[in-house]
C-alpha positions, 0 to 999 in steps of 0.5 A, spaced: 500 500 499 502 506 498 498 510 504 501 505 509 507 500 510 506 493 512 510 494 518 506 500 521 500 495 519 503 490 524 504 494 529 498 497 528 494 489 530 500 488 535 498 494 540 490 493 538 491 486 541 495 489 547 489 494 548 485 488 548 488 484 553 489 490 557 482 490 557 481 483 559 485 483 565 481 482 572 484 488 576 479 487 583 475 481 583 475 474 579 468 476 575 469 480 569 464 484 567 460 482 560 461 489 557 468 488 558 468 481 556 464 484 549 470 490 548 476 486 548 474 480 545 472 485 539 478 489 539 482 482 539 478 479 534 480 484 530 487 485 530 488 477 530 486 477 522 488 483 521 496 483 523 495 475 521 494 476 514 499 482 513 504 478 517 503 472 512 504 477 506 510 480 509 513 473 510 511 471 502 515 477 500 521 475 504 521 468 501 521 470 494 521 465 489 524 460 493 518 455 493 513 458 497 508 453 498 512 449 502 515 454 507 507 457 507 505 451 509 510 450 514 508 456 517 501 454 517 502 447 520 506 450 526 500 455 528 495 450 527 499 447 533 498 452 538 491 451 536 490 445 538 495 444 544 492 451 546 485 447 549 489 442 552 494 446 557 488 450 558 484 444 562 
């Protein structure tokens, strides 16, 4: 994009995710208010795919013409490991 760089988009996504997690932190008691959960979840839900798409785009630019399909497959497979093991770790 000629208006904003990819690096700035990734930075904006990271900041949005950080703000979303700050909203979700329970500072006083053990029950989070529903409005805080909805706002924090909405911010994180926007930041994750926004940053993920730009990050994959940057990585594909770095790879160039060297079998990008294989490297992108590895990235998606490694990302899937965290989505598979995350619920087991949380339980």
